[in-house]
N, C-alpha and C positions, 0 to 999 in steps of 0.2 A: 286431528287439529286440536279439540277438545284438552285429551290429554297431553296433548306435549305442551298448552296453555296453562293447563293446572301445575304442570312439573316446571314450566318456568316459573308460575308465580311461587311456587315452595320454595322454589330457589332463591329468587330474590328475599322472598321474608325471611329465609335461613341466612341469607348475606346480611340482610339487615339485624338480625336476632344477632350476629355473630360483628359486628361493626359496634352494636351496644356494650357488648362483652368486650371487647377488647379496649373500646374507651373507657371503662369500668376497670378494667388491668392497670393501664395505663396510668391515671389518676387516683385511683384505689383508696376514695374517701368516701364511699358511699353507705358508712355505717350512718347516718344521722337522717332516719327517714323521716317522714309525716309525722309518725305514730310517735318515737321519742321527743318530737317539739311539742305535740300535744300533753302528753303525759308529766312534761318537765311544768307547760306551763300551769295543768292544775296543780301538781305538787308543790310550786311556786307559790299560787292561790294559794294555799289551803296554809303555806310555812308564812303568809304575811300576816293571815288569820292568827295564827299562833304567837307571831312575834307580838302583834298588835296587842292580844289577851296580856302577855304576859309580862309586857312593858308599860308601866305606868305614867313613865315620860310619852310614849305616843299617845296612849289615850287621852292625856291632857292636851294634845295639840292639835286633835282631831277633832270636828264639830260634832253637837248634838247629834245631827240629822244621820252623819257618818255612821255614829255610833248606833244608833236607833236601829239603822240599816243594816248594820250586820249584827245587832243583839242576838237576834235568833240565834246564828252560830257559836257566841258568847254561850249563851247557857247552854247549846249542846255538849260542845267543847268542856267546860267545867263539869257536868256533869259526869260525861265519859272517862274524864282523867282520874275519877276517884278509884275507880276498880280496877286499871287499866297497868299491866308489867310492861316496862321496856321491851320491844319487837326484839332486840340484839342482844344477841348472845355471845360470849367470844367466839363462836364460829362462822366462818364464811356463810355468807345465804345466796343462793340465786333468786332475782326476778324476775321472771318471765314478762314481757313486754310483746302484747300481740296488735295487729292494727288491721282490723278486718273491715270488707268490701261492704258494699249496699246488697242484698237478697233481692230486690224490685219489686219488695210485697211491701202491703203495709201493716201485717200484725204484728209477727213477732220479727223484728228488726236485725235479730243475734242467729235465726236458725238458717243453719245451711249454709252461713258465710263462710270466704275463705281467709286466712289470714297471711296477705300480700306483704306482709312485717312481722318479722318474727326479729327478737332482741332479747338476749340472755343477758343480765346485768348482774355481776357478781359483787357481792361488797365484804369488804373486810375490816371490820370494828377493832382489829387489832393495830391495823396500819393506818387505819381510817382512809381509803383509798376504792376506787371503783374502778373494774373493768367491764367491758361489754364485749358481746359476739354478736354479729348481725349474720342470720344465714338467711341465704339466698332464697326467694319462695320457691322457684324451680327446681329445687334441689331433689334428684331421685331417691328416693327412700323405700322402704319395707313398711309399711303401715301394720301396726300391729291387729289383734283381733280380727284375722285373717281378711284385710282390706285391697290386699295384695301390692304390688310395687305404683306407686304413685308420686307425683310432685308432693313436698312436705306442705305445701300452701292447701291442699287438701284435708289435713287431717283435721281439723274445726269443722268442715261442712258433714264432714260424714260421723264425727264423733266427737264434736264440742271438746271443752276444754281438756278434758279425762284422755281421751286420744291424744292430744297434741302432749300434754306431759308424760304420757305413757311413752310415743315416737322418739320424746328427747331421751328419755331412758334409756329405750333399748336401742338407739341408733348412738347414741353420743355417750352413753353413761352419768349423764347428767342429770340430777334430781333436782326439782322447780318444787322450790318452799311458797312462794306468793306468784300471783299472777296479776297484772292489768291488762285489760280487754276495752280497745278505743274501736269505735264505729267510724266511718269514714267521714261522716258529718259530722264528727266532732269539731273539727277546726274552724269552718265557717260560724259555728254556733259561739265555740269561746270567743274567736277574734270580735265578733256584733256585740257579744256579751262585755267586753274591756273597751268597745268603743273604739275600735280601730289600732292598727299598727300601722306606727311609722316606720316608711322602709326608704331606703335609695335604690330604684329600678336602674337595674346597668344599662338597660338598651331598650328599644322600641318592642312590646311584644304584641303581636296581633296573633289571633289563631280561633279560628270557628270550629267547633265540634257538634253540627245539629244533634245527630244520634247518640253522642255520649252527653249531651248537655251541658257542654263545657265552651264557654264562652269568655276569651281573653282579650283586654283591649286598654293597653297601657302603656302610657308615655315615660318615655327615659326623664331619670330626675327623682327630687324629692318627694314624696307622697304618704297619705297615711291612707291603706287599705283597708275597706270593707270585708267581710266574710268571703262573698263571692269572689273578689279581687284577689283578696289570699290566697284561695283553692286555685285560682286560677294562676298566679305567680309560682307556687310551689308547685305548682304541675306542667310548665312549660318546659317543654323540652325541643323547641323546635330551630336550635342556635346552633348546632353544628357539634354539641356536646352529649345529645341525647340523656339518658339518665343522669351522665355525671353533673353537668349542667343545673339539671333539676336539684339532685342531693346538694351540691353546695348552694343553693339557693335556699335551701331549707335550713342550713346551718346559718348564714345569714340572717334569717328571718327568726329563727331562733334567739340569735342574740338580741333583735331589735322588741321581741317577747320580753325578755329578761330586763330591758330598759323599763319599760312598761309595766312590768310588775312590780318593778323596785320605786316608783313613783307613788306619793303618798294618796293620791288620789282613788286609786285600785282597792283603798278597802271600799268603798260606795260601790263597787261592783262585784265583789264576794258572793253576795247571795244570787247573783243572777248565773255569775259562775257556776256555781255549787250546785244548782238546778239545772244545767245544763249537762252537769257532770254525770248527775243523776240518772239523765236520760241515757246518754250517749257513751258512758263509761260501765266498765261491771270488772268487778275485784274482789277475790277471799277476803280483803284486807276490812276492818274498821275503817273510820273515821279518823280515829287519834292513831292509828298505827299509820295510817297515813301520812300523817302530820309529823310521826315522828321520823317515818322513812325521808320525808321531805326535807327536813332540817338536818340530818346527815348530810344527804346530797349537797345540802345549799354550803353545808360546814366542809366540804371537801374539795382543796386543793386542787386546783385546776390542770397543778402538774404531776398530779397525782391518777388522773383516769388514762387507761388504755382503751381503746377499741380496735377490733377488728374482724375481718371480714371471713368467712368460711373459705377457703382457698379452693379451685376447682376449675371445668372446660365446660365449653359449652357441647350437646350432643344433642340430633335431632335422629328421632323414630317416625317417618311416619309425618303427620301435621303437628307431632307435641316436640318442642323443644325443651330439652334437661337442661339441669346445671349436673354435671356429674362431679361430684366432690373429691378432689384427691386424697385418699386415707391417710397418707404420711404426715402431707402438711396441716390437711383439719386436724390430727392429732397433737402436733406443736401447738396449734393454737390453741385448743382446747389444754394442752397442758399449761401453756404458759396464763390463760386468759381466767379457767377456772380454779386451777389447781397451784394456780403460781409458781410454778418449776422453771426460776430464770433464773441465770447465773450473776454472782456478785461482779460490781465492777472492779477490774484489774490491773485499769492500766493500758491495756491493751490499744493500738492505734488503729483505729479502722478505716478504711476508704470512706473519703465523704462525697457526695456528688449534689451538686447545686442545680435545680431546675429555674429557669427564672421568663419572666415575661419581657418582650425588648424594651420597655420601658424602664424595667427595674436591674439591666446590663449593669450601670454605676455600681449599685447596692449589693449587686450580686459579688462584682470584682472586690469588694471592699471586705467581702465577706470572705472569699476565699481567700484573699493575704491574710485574714487571720487566724483563719485554719490551715494554714502552711504555716504560720509562725507557731502553732499549737502541735505541728507534726502532723497533719494528716494530709494526705494524698488524695486531691479534690480534681471530682471530673466537672467538665460544665458542660451544659444542654440549655440551649435557648429555644423555647418553646411557644409559640403563638397565643395558643390559647388556653390559657391557666388563668382561675377565677379565684382561690382561693391561698392564702399562704399557709402552710404546715410541715410539722416534722416528720417524718416516714421512717420508722425501724424496718428497713430489709432484713438484719441477721437478728436471730434470737440473742444474740450476746449483747445487742444493744438497748439497752431498758430505759425506763423511767430514771433511774439513779444517774445513768451516763449524760442523759438531758439535762437532769436537775444540775451535774456536775457542769457542763459546757456550760450552761446560760450562766454561770458566775463568771465564765472566763468572758463571755459574749453577751451581755446584755440584750441585744437587738433580736435574742431567742424566745425570751421572756414570753407567755400568753400564746405560743401556736400550741396550735393542736396536735395532740401524741396522736399517732397512727401506726400498728403492728400491721405490717404486710410480707410475709417472705415469698411472694410471689417475684423478686425482683426485676419486676417491670418499669421500675423507674429510672433510675440512673445506672447502666448497665456497670457491674463490677463494684458498685458500691454498696458498703454497710446501711449505711443512713442518707439518706436525700434530704436539703432541705429546698423546698419551693416557696418561690418570692413571684408573687402573681398580684398581682392589679388591684384586686379586689381586697 
């Protein structure tokens, strides 16, 4: 009976694993992980400092107390700037972003930690654009240096950043130029350092995990999240959407974080934020280099940012659940996102899909009429659980250039997040899908 029960438990666990994977494929917006939120927060904080230093008008507007609080940064920035050359050569560069878990020990917070979030950001100075690839942490790969077949998130635990970089090079042919590693405690510390983040909680969130020390008790409505509440909001997944719902909340959290960082009052928080970064973030970049990358990222047009996740399918061996990468589609994503191998817009009429929440039906119908007038064949699909609006390219021919052209014809598409997903799981038979959600 024990064996039978164990088998039943394994089967139930695997079904739950498959359910989450299917949800990810249906929504396909799982790029913006917790790590990216923190890294961008740090970079934005840095660029706020740089903006203040180099803008005499802003310096005149801030108070003496604010200037004194940030004076240490100002001196450091000006000193380091003298002998620094811009990090941006004409060639494209790959920046590795890692989010690592806690090792449960108080000595070295980095030793033996797994990289639960892996993102490669490709920047192109010539076109002034950014592409980013998220690699699922359960991806089954062979680790170099005789480490054998493992989940890719084991690389950092077994060999640190060098083994991670070597694995990416030998598995995908991607050379890493710079890296940033963020500890999972960074989010709580950064939010508290900023004095909290205002956000709209879309539903009541109640959850308690005493073993994992995670306690979530949030009411629906507008609120200001402190550090612990922010972590709970970002990790909450008991809403029928699993990891996808969590990812969508991370995206909205990032928006609120950006708004907070753009407020004039944030300059007084910079020294404390930088102190947190010094403890919970590792990088091979100097502080001034970070400021330059931050300046570049902040100046990039949102319509020139593409994101994608390496496609594949779940597979289980005993108690271990792997993500088996699809070799052909994975290479397609890498060619497009890293090597920028994209076709040019030739006027081809694509098939359009519109997925919409029930309350967005009128807007969806109006959008269908406009697309039809432009000559597109349109498929419609009503979905109950949709959290965020976005534009999804299901075919390699659908590029950001195409979306930019379409936005000129349909301004209501402006500011939509662009996602590349070749798995064609949104709207069957469509080359691109417009997702209209309530949030």
